[in-house]
N, C-alpha and C positions, 0 to 999 in steps of 0.2 A: 504493500500500500504506500502511495506517495505521502499520505497524511502522517504515517508513523514516523517519518524522518524528522519532522519538526515537533514531534510530541515530547513534552517534558516528562521526565521519569524521576520519581522519588521513591525512597524506601521508608517504610514506617508510617505510623498514624499521627505523628506530631504535626501540628499546624495544618491540619486537613482543611479547616475553614478558609484560612488565608489562601491556600493553593486553589481551592475551588472558586473562590470569589474572583481572584486575579485571572484565573483561566477563563472564567465567564466574561469578564470585562475585556480581556485582550483577544478572546476568540481562539486561544491556543489549546489544542487537546492535551490531555494530562493522563499519565498512568502512574498509579501508586502501587508498589509491590510490598510483599512481606509485612502486611499489617498485623501486628502482634503475632507473628508466625511462631514464636517460640513459647507462647503462653499456653496454659492448659486449655483456655477457652479462646482460640485464635479468631482473627477476623474483625470485622467492623462491629462496634457496639450498637445497641438499639438507638442511642441518641444520634450517633453518626449516620445511621441508616435513615433516621427521620430527617436529618439535615439534608441528606442527598435527595430525599423525596421532595423537600421544600424547594430546593434549587430547581428540581425538575418541574415543579408547579409554576414557578415564576418565569421559566423560560419556555420557548417554543422550539421544538425540533432538536432538543438535546439527546445525545445518545449515551446511555450509561450501561456499562457491562461490568458485572461483578461475578467472580468465579464462585464455585459451590461453597468453598470454605469461607468466603468473604475476605480472603487475604490479599487478593489482587483486584484492582478496580481501575476501569478505563472510563474516561469522561471526554466526550466531544461536545463542547458547548453549543447551544443554539442561540436564538435571539432572545433578549430580555423582553418579556411580553407584558407582565403586570396584570392589571384588571382587578376584579373583586374575587378574593380567594379566602379559603379557610384552611387552617392546618392544626392538627393535634400534635403538640410537641411531646417528646418523651419526658416523663416525670423525673428521670434520673439526672436531667440538667435543667437549669432555669430557662425561662423564655428569653432572657437576655442573651443566651448562647446563640439563639437563632436571630434575634432582633439586631444584634451587632452587625451581622453580615447583611441583613436586609437594608440597614441604614446605608451600607456601602453601595448596594446595587440599585435601590429604589429610584434615585434621580435619573437613571439611564434607561428606564423601561420605555416600551412603546406607549402604553396607556398608564395613567396614574395608578399607583398601587394602593389597594385598600384591602387589608388582610386582617382576619381575625385569628389570633393565635391562642391556643388553650394549653394550660399546663401549670408550671410552678412560676409565680410572678416574683417571689422573693426567696432566695436561698443563700447559702454561705459561699458558694463557688463562683457563680457568674454575676455580672453586674445586674442589679435589679431593674425592673421596668421604671421605677421611680427615678433612679439615678440617670438612666438613659433619657428619660423625658426631660429632666432638669438640665442635663449637660449637652447631650448630643443634638437636640433640636436647635438650641441657639447657635451651635457650631455650624450646622447645615445652613442656617440663615446667613451667616457671615459669607458663605460662598455663593449666595444668591439663590439658594433653594428655600423659598418661603411662599407664603400664601395661606389662605384659610384651610386649604386641604392638608397642611402639614400638622399632624397631631398624633399623640399617643394617648389613648384613653383606657383607664383601667376599669373594666366592667365588674370584674370579680377578682378578689385576691386568692391566691393559692400558695400554701407553703408545703415543703416536703414533709413526709414522703409521698403523700397521695396527690398533691396539687389541687386541681379543681379551679384554677384561676382562668381569667379570660381577658384579653386586651384587644384593642383595635389600633392598628397602625395604618395611617394614611400619609402618602407623600406625593407631591406633584412631580412632574418630569421637567427636566431642563435640557435645552439643546447644548449650551456651553456653561461652564462654571466661571465665576469671576475670580481673578487672582486676589490674594489677601496679603496685607502687611500687618502682621499682628505680633508686635514685638514688645509692647509695654503693658504688662498685666494690670498695673495700677494698684491702688490701695483698696483693701477690703472695706465695703460700706455696710453690708448687711448679711445676716445669716438666716436662711430659711430651712425648714425641714419638715419631715413627716414622721410621726411615731405611729406605727400601725399595730393593731392586735386583732387576731382572728381566733374565734372559738376559745378565748380565755377572757378573764375579767377585764372590762374596759379600763379599770384602774391601772392596769399594766402600762398603758400608753402614757398616762399622766405621771407615773413614777419615773419613766424614762425621761420625759421632758424635764421634770424637776432636776434630776441629777445632771443632765447635759447642760442645762442653763447654769447650774452651780459653777461649772468650769468656764463656760463661754462668756458669761456676764462680766467676768473680770476684764475682758478685752474690748467689749463692744456692747452698746445699749440696744441696738436695733436687731433684736432676735425674735423670730416668731416661728414656733414649731407647731404645726397642725397635729391634732390627734385624729386618727382615722380608724374607727372601730366598725368593721363590717359585720352585719348579722345575717342569719339565715343562709339562703342559697349563695349570696355574694361572698361568703366567708370561706369558700373552698371546702376541702374535706379533712384537713388536719389542723390541729391547734398550733399557734406560734405567735411570736411578736418580733418586732425589730424596728430599726430606725434608719432614716436616710437624711443626711444633712448636706446643705450646699452653701458655700460662701460666694457672694457676688462682689465684684470689684467695681470701681467707678468707670472702668473702661469696658465693662461687659464680660470680663473673664468669669467663668463659673467653675469652682473646684468642689469636688464632692467626696463624701465618705459615707460608708454604711456598715451596719452590722445586723445579723439576724440571729435569733435564738437557735439552739440545737434542735434538729428534727425530733419529733416524738419518738421516745424509745431509744435515742442514740445520745451517748455522752452524758455529762452531768447537767443538772438543771442550772440555768443561768438566771441570776437575779436581774430584774429590769433596771435597778439602780446601777449595777455594774455595767450593764450593756450601754446605758445612756452615757456614763462617764467615758467608757472606752471608745464609743463612737465620736464623742467630742474630741478626745485626744487624737483619734485618727484624722479628724478634719484638720486639727492644728498641724499634724505632720504633713498632710497634703498641702496646706498653705505654706509650710516651710519649704517643701519641695518646689512649689510654685510653678512658674511658667504660665502661658496663656491658655493652655489646654490641660485638663487634668489627666492623670495617668491612664484612666480607662479609655479615653478617646484619642490617645496619641496616634494610633495607627489610622483611625478614620481621617484625622486632620492631614496626615501625610499622603493618604490616598487621594483626597480631594485636591491637594496641592499638585500632585502628579498629573491628575486628569484635567487640570485647569487650562486656560488659554496659554498660548506661547508667550508667557510674560513671567516676570520674577515674582515668586511668592515667598514670604518669610514668616516663620512662626517661632516664637521662643517657647521651648519646652523645659520642664523639669528634667531630672535624670531619666534617661530612657529605660523603659522596662524591657526585660529579656524578650517579651512577645514583640515589642516594637522593633527591637534590633533584628530579629528574624524577619519581620515584615519588610524592613529596608532591603534585606538580601533578596527577598522574593520580588520586590518591586524592580530591583535591578535585573533579575532574570526575565520577568515577563514584559517589562516596558523599557528595558535598557536605559534606566534613568538613575542618575547618581545625585545624591544630596550633598551640598556643602555643609559641613558640620563644624560650627565654631563653639568652643566652650567659653562660658562666661563665669568668672569666679565670683563668689559672693561679694568680694570687695567692690568690684565694678558695679554690681547691681544694688549694693547696699542692703541686701536682704536675703535670708533663706539659704538654701543649699545651692549646689552648682547648677547652672542652667546651660542649655544647649540651644544655639540659634541654628535652625534648620532653614536652608535656602535652596530653592530649586526653580528651574524653568519648566513650566507645564508642557505636556506633550501635545496640547491642543486637541484633546480627545473630544470628538463631537458625537452626540447621541444620534446615530444614524437611524435607529429604529423609531425615533419620535416622529409621528406623522405631522407634516406641516399643514396648518389650517390657514 
């Protein structure tokens, strides 16, 4: 086959989402071999299979081949199609696992995407829907992806192990992205947050708020943490509670932190007071790391810079996470793009940890599947 020659080949299950997302955007076929080949239970896990089905739903004409043991996987991407869809996510990972990748793909669909995802909205592994709503949507707006249709709405909450949550994600399509110069995070002006509790006493949320405010009020007066106690069908199938905090600066940078209680029947019980305090400390740590994009959305920002017009984009980030470093390597493979990376020491910036200034020239990616009206 002629197509096999330009096919990317990888070994192992790491960074499966990155590879699939970039293969879909660049239109390059992909083959992944030896997926957990040496484990007792080899092959793709149920959450990965669910993710592959989701990619299949949002594209048109993709070809996916998986061998019997699930250890080898071939993917020939089709066109990003979009439209109104529904998808049941695997409860072993949070909805954030799927939503992070949809945020990367949604602006480049043929039709605006409107998708209902069901599963776990808040867990300890993946970014929760609350955090992505608070941080990723404002980031997309900076690149010119905005409008009434851009929203993440939580219809029901679901915590592990059984899930039962449901969200709606809608995103408009764009032909081109605008370049950004986002290098000054600015000073923190306010902190907002949500303390949620499902199938436990509503007092839990208030106790978390009290303890988090005990720490944060020393630094800032403008703090408002909503309590969100869902009842009945909206509260999913398992008990749990947790908190998501965001700090907003005068220049529109949003940094976030979150914590969730242990799933029912796993690990020791967590006190809401401890959880609130720890979440506040995590937020302070994220503010110390700083940058204009928080650590959850580094890879999304870099992807949107890469796909922007042929113009210079600059973003100041905190220390790069290992996930982001691998993402930069994949961007180089799929799009032949290199970033200029300059480190800024805390002395130059007068605050926080070491920062990295990322600069690149966009590849001028144009959404060919978008119908011109």
